[in-house]
KOLVEXRO-117870 format. One line per field, with one value per residue (C-alpha): residue number from 1; residue in one letter; x, z, y. Coordinates in steps of 0.5 Angstrom, whole numbers, plus 500, padded with zeros to 3 digits. Layout:
<tidrens>
i: NUM, ...
aa: A, ...
X: X, ...
Z: Z, ...
Y: Y, ...
</tidrens>
This chain:
<tidrens>
i: 1, 2, 3, 4, 5, 6, 7, 8, 9, 10, 11, 12, 13, 14, 15, 16, 17, 18, 19, 20, 21, 22, 23, 24, 25, 26, 27, 28, 29, 30, 31, 32, 33, 34, 35, 36, 37, 38, 39, 40, 41, 42, 43, 44, 45, 46, 47, 48, 49, 50, 51, 52, 53, 54, 55, 56, 57, 58, 59, 60, 61, 62, 63, 64, 65, 66, 67, 68, 69, 70, 71, 72, 73, 74, 75, 76, 77, 78, 79, 80, 81, 82, 83, 84, 85, 86, 87, 88, 89, 90, 91, 92, 93, 94, 95, 96, 97, 98, 99, 100, 101, 102, 103, 104, 105, 106, 107, 108, 109, 110, 111, 112, 113, 114, 115, 116, 117, 118, 119, 120, 121, 122, 123, 124, 125, 126, 127, 128, 129, 130, 131, 132, 133, 134, 135, 136
aa: X, X, X, X, X, X, X, X, X, X, X, X, X, X, X, X, X, X, X, X, X, X, X, X, X, X, X, X, X, X, X, X, X, X, X, X, X, X, X, X, X, X, X, X, X, X, X, X, X, X, X, X, X, X, X, X, X, X, X, X, X, X, X, X, X, X, X, X, X, X, X, X, X, X, X, X, X, X, X, X, X, X, X, X, X, X, X, X, X, X, X, X, X, X, X, X, X, X, X, X, X, X, X, X, X, X, X, X, X, X, X, X, X, X, X, X, X, X, X, X, X, X, X, X, X, X, X, X, X, X, X, X, X, X, X, X
X: 710, 711, 704, 701, 700, 705, 703, 707, 711, 718, 724, 729, 734, 730, 734, 732, 732, 728, 723, 723, 722, 716, 713, 714, 710, 705, 704, 704, 698, 694, 695, 693, 687, 684, 679, 672, 670, 663, 665, 670, 665, 660, 666, 667, 660, 660, 665, 663, 655, 654, 655, 662, 662, 662, 668, 672, 670, 673, 679, 680, 679, 684, 690, 688, 685, 679, 680, 682, 676, 671, 675, 674, 667, 667, 670, 665, 659, 660, 661, 655, 650, 655, 653, 658, 661, 662, 665, 669, 672, 675, 678, 681, 684, 687, 690, 693, 696, 699, 701, 697, 693, 693, 688, 683, 676, 675, 682, 681, 675, 677, 683, 679, 674, 680, 682, 688, 686, 692, 688, 684, 690, 689, 682, 683, 688, 684, 678, 683, 685, 677, 676, 680, 677, 670, 664, 658
Z: 434, 430, 427, 431, 437, 441, 443, 449, 452, 448, 451, 453, 449, 443, 437, 431, 426, 431, 431, 424, 423, 428, 424, 418, 421, 423, 417, 413, 418, 417, 409, 409, 413, 407, 408, 409, 406, 409, 416, 416, 413, 419, 424, 422, 422, 429, 431, 428, 429, 433, 440, 440, 438, 446, 447, 441, 444, 451, 448, 443, 449, 453, 449, 447, 440, 441, 435, 430, 432, 430, 424, 423, 424, 419, 414, 416, 413, 406, 407, 413, 408, 404, 404, 408, 403, 399, 405, 406, 399, 400, 407, 403, 398, 404, 408, 401, 399, 406, 407, 414, 416, 423, 420, 419, 423, 426, 429, 431, 434, 438, 441, 443, 446, 450, 453, 448, 447, 442, 437, 436, 432, 427, 426, 425, 420, 416, 416, 414, 408, 407, 407, 401, 397, 399, 397, 392
Y: 274, 280, 280, 275, 272, 267, 261, 262, 268, 269, 267, 273, 268, 268, 271, 275, 269, 265, 271, 272, 264, 264, 270, 266, 260, 264, 268, 261, 258, 265, 264, 257, 258, 262, 268, 268, 274, 274, 272, 278, 283, 281, 281, 288, 290, 287, 291, 298, 298, 291, 288, 289, 296, 298, 294, 297, 304, 302, 299, 305, 310, 306, 307, 314, 312, 316, 321, 315, 311, 317, 317, 310, 311, 316, 312, 306, 311, 309, 302, 300, 298, 294, 286, 282, 279, 285, 288, 282, 282, 289, 287, 282, 286, 291, 285, 282, 289, 290, 283, 284, 278, 281, 286, 281, 284, 277, 277, 284, 283, 276, 281, 286, 282, 278, 285, 286, 294, 295, 291, 298, 300, 295, 297, 304, 303, 298, 303, 308, 304, 302, 310, 311, 306, 309, 304, 306
</tidrens>
C-alpha cells in the first residue's frame, strides 16, 4: 500500500487505480479503528526512551538516519515529561493534520520491532512535527 502494509505482495499487474483503491480501504480501516491517545503516547515513550529505543537506533543507523534520530531525540526533550494521554493527543493532531495514520507511534514501533527499518523515517518526521509544537 502507499501508506500501509499490504496483506500480500502486490501483483505486477496491479493498476494504479487498484493501488489507490487498496490504499483508500486501508485508510478507512485505520480511521474506523479510532485513536487511543494514551496507547499512542506510551508507544512513543517506548520508542524514544524505553525498551524499543535500541531497536529504533539500530534501524535508523541502518538506513542512514542517525542524524535525524538525534534531531528527533532533541525534539523529545520538551515532550518526555508529558502525560501519555497529552502526548498522544498531540500525536493525534499531527496524524490528522497530515492525514498520515502511518505516523502512529504504535504502528511505527510494530514495524521497527518487525525489522522494517525504514519505519524510522516516520518517527523522525513525527518528531519534527512535534518539535514545532513544543510542549510546556
